[in-house]
C-alpha positions as CSV (number, residue, x, y, z in Angstrom):
1,X,-72.9,-17.7,2.9
2,X,-70.6,-18.9,-0.2
3,X,-67.5,-20.0,1.1
4,X,-64.1,-20.2,-1.0
5,X,-61.9,-22.6,0.2
6,X,-58.4,-22.8,-1.2
7,X,-54.7,-23.8,0.2
8,X,-51.3,-24.1,-1.1
9,X,-51.2,-20.9,-3.5
10,X,-47.3,-21.3,-3.2
11,X,-47.2,-17.3,-4.2
12,X,-49.8,-18.0,-6.9
13,X,-53.6,-16.2,-6.8
14,X,-53.9,-17.7,-10.4
15,X,-56.9,-15.9,-12.6
16,X,-58.9,-19.3,-12.7
17,X,-59.1,-19.9,-9.1
18,X,-59.7,-16.5,-8.7
19,X,-62.8,-16.8,-11.8
20,X,-64.3,-19.7,-9.5
21,X,-63.7,-17.9,-6.7
22,X,-65.7,-14.6,-8.0
23,X,-69.5,-15.4,-6.4
24,X,-67.7,-16.0,-2.8
25,X,-68.6,-14.0,0.4
26,X,-65.6,-15.2,2.1
27,X,-62.4,-17.0,1.3
28,X,-61.2,-19.1,3.8
29,X,-57.2,-20.3,3.4
30,X,-55.5,-23.2,4.9
31,X,-52.0,-22.2,4.7
32,X,-48.8,-21.4,2.3
33,X,-50.1,-18.8,1.1
34,X,-46.5,-18.3,-0.5
35,X,-46.1,-14.6,-0.6
36,X,-46.9,-11.6,1.7
37,X,-48.1,-10.1,-1.8
38,X,-50.2,-13.3,-2.5
39,X,-51.9,-13.2,1.0
40,X,-52.5,-9.8,0.2
41,X,-54.0,-10.1,-3.0
42,X,-56.2,-12.5,-1.9
43,X,-57.6,-10.5,0.7
44,X,-58.0,-7.0,-1.7
45,X,-60.4,-9.6,-4.0
46,X,-62.4,-10.9,-0.5
47,X,-62.7,-11.0,3.1
48,X,-60.2,-13.5,3.9
49,X,-59.3,-15.9,6.9
50,X,-56.3,-17.4,7.0
51,X,-53.4,-19.0,8.9
52,X,-50.0,-19.6,7.8
53,X,-48.3,-22.9,6.4
54,X,-44.6,-24.4,6.9
55,X,-43.4,-22.8,3.1
56,X,-44.4,-19.5,4.8
57,X,-41.9,-16.6,5.8
58,X,-42.1,-14.6,9.2
59,X,-43.9,-11.9,6.9
60,X,-46.6,-14.3,6.8
61,X,-46.7,-15.7,10.4
62,X,-46.6,-12.3,11.8
63,X,-49.8,-11.7,10.1
64,X,-51.5,-15.0,10.4
65,X,-52.1,-17.3,13.1
66,X,-51.2,-21.2,13.2
67,X,-54.5,-21.9,13.5
68,X,-57.8,-20.1,14.2
69,X,-61.2,-21.0,15.2
70,X,-64.4,-19.2,14.8
71,X,-68.2,-19.6,14.0
72,X,-69.8,-19.3,11.0
73,X,-73.7,-19.8,10.0
74,X,-74.1,-21.4,13.3
75,X,-71.0,-23.9,12.6
76,X,-67.7,-23.8,14.8
77,X,-64.5,-23.9,12.0
78,X,-61.2,-24.9,13.5
79,X,-58.5,-24.1,10.8
80,X,-54.8,-25.4,10.5
81,X,-51.9,-26.0,7.7
82,X,-50.7,-29.0,9.0
83,X,-54.1,-31.3,10.4
84,X,-52.5,-34.9,8.9
85,X,-49.6,-37.7,10.6
86,X,-47.6,-37.8,7.8
87,X,-48.8,-41.6,6.1
88,X,-52.3,-40.9,6.5
89,X,-52.7,-38.5,3.6
90,X,-54.8,-41.2,1.3
91,X,-57.4,-43.2,3.2
92,X,-59.5,-41.8,6.0
93,X,-59.6,-45.0,8.8
94,X,-61.9,-44.4,11.6
95,X,-60.1,-47.3,13.5
96,X,-56.5,-45.3,13.8
97,X,-55.7,-41.7,14.7
98,X,-54.8,-39.5,11.4
99,X,-54.1,-36.0,13.1
100,X,-51.2,-34.9,13.9
101,X,-50.9,-34.1,18.1
102,X,-50.7,-30.3,17.8
103,X,-53.9,-30.5,15.3
104,X,-55.3,-33.0,17.9
105,X,-54.8,-31.2,21.1
106,X,-56.7,-28.2,19.2
107,X,-59.9,-30.4,17.9
108,X,-60.3,-31.3,21.6
109,X,-59.9,-28.3,22.7
110,X,-62.0,-26.2,20.4
111,X,-64.7,-29.7,19.1
112,X,-65.4,-28.5,15.8
113,X,-68.3,-28.8,13.4
114,X,-65.5,-28.2,10.5
115,X,-62.2,-28.8,11.0
116,X,-60.3,-27.3,7.8
117,X,-56.5,-28.2,7.1
118,X,-54.2,-28.2,4.2
119,X,-50.2,-29.3,3.4
120,X,-51.1,-32.5,1.6
121,X,-52.0,-31.1,-1.9
122,X,-54.5,-33.9,-1.8
123,X,-58.3,-33.1,-1.9
124,X,-60.5,-34.5,0.6
125,X,-63.9,-34.0,2.5
126,X,-65.2,-36.8,4.7
127,X,-67.2,-36.6,8.0
128,X,-65.0,-38.0,10.8
129,X,-67.0,-40.3,12.7
130,X,-65.1,-40.3,15.7
131,X,-65.3,-36.7,16.0
132,X,-68.5,-35.8,14.4
133,X,-66.9,-33.1,12.2
134,X,-66.8,-32.5,8.7
135,X,-63.3,-32.4,7.7
136,X,-62.3,-30.6,4.5
137,X,-58.8,-30.0,2.7
138,X,-59.1,-28.2,-0.8
139,X,-55.8,-29.7,-1.9
140,X,-53.4,-27.2,-3.6
141,X,-54.3,-24.7,-6.0
142,X,-50.7,-23.0,-6.6
143,X,-48.0,-24.1,-9.6
144,X,-46.0,-26.0,-7.3
145,X,-46.2,-29.7,-6.5
146,X,-46.9,-32.7,-8.7
147,X,-48.9,-32.7,-12.0
148,X,-50.3,-35.6,-11.0
149,X,-52.2,-34.1,-8.4
150,X,-55.0,-31.7,-9.9
151,X,-54.9,-27.9,-8.8
152,X,-58.3,-27.8,-7.2
153,X,-60.4,-25.6,-5.0
154,X,-64.0,-25.9,-2.9
155,X,-66.8,-23.6,-2.7
156,X,-69.9,-24.2,-0.6
157,X,-73.1,-22.5,0.8
158,X,-73.4,-22.2,4.7
159,X,-76.4,-21.7,6.6
160,X,-78.7,-22.5,9.3
161,X,-75.9,-24.6,10.6
162,X,-75.8,-26.8,7.6
163,X,-73.4,-26.9,4.4
164,X,-75.0,-27.0,1.1
165,X,-74.0,-27.2,-2.8
166,X,-70.3,-28.1,-2.3
167,X,-68.4,-27.5,-5.4
168,X,-65.0,-28.8,-6.5
169,X,-63.5,-27.4,-9.3
170,X,-60.1,-28.9,-11.1
171,X,-57.9,-26.4,-12.9
172,X,-55.2,-27.2,-15.5
173,X,-51.4,-26.8,-14.9
174,X,-49.7,-24.1,-17.2
175,X,-48.4,-25.5,-20.1
176,X,-44.4,-25.8,-20.1
177,X,-42.4,-23.3,-21.7
């Protein structure tokens, strides 16, 4: 199964992101859809698994959970929007706890193979040696945030309990008017 991983669309399912996600079988969205119309646009394009983010209104929160856990091709996946403590966004250090309290609680509850979050707009993929899962944050693919941080999305294959062919795509910011 080919997965597209995005987060922080903030109301924009941009054509460049959509083109990158064309070959995927399913899209995982790690929160901050921005609008219900954006979520509906993604869902009309490909099957969608998503969670709400801190910027999402009640309309989005009524349709998407704060976190979700599911199995995909033999791997246990856990997704929430805010996964990291403030101040721990830039570097993984296995000697200090970096997950926020809610994330730590659900990690301890579900013991995922893959832990997905968004929120920081900073892309990170690493193997967490403490918990043994693959941490994945695709960064932000919408038009909100600092132009110093690239707009990004990920896609990868999952088969027989393994991830392969991980690709990162960086998208240009729109020109200023």
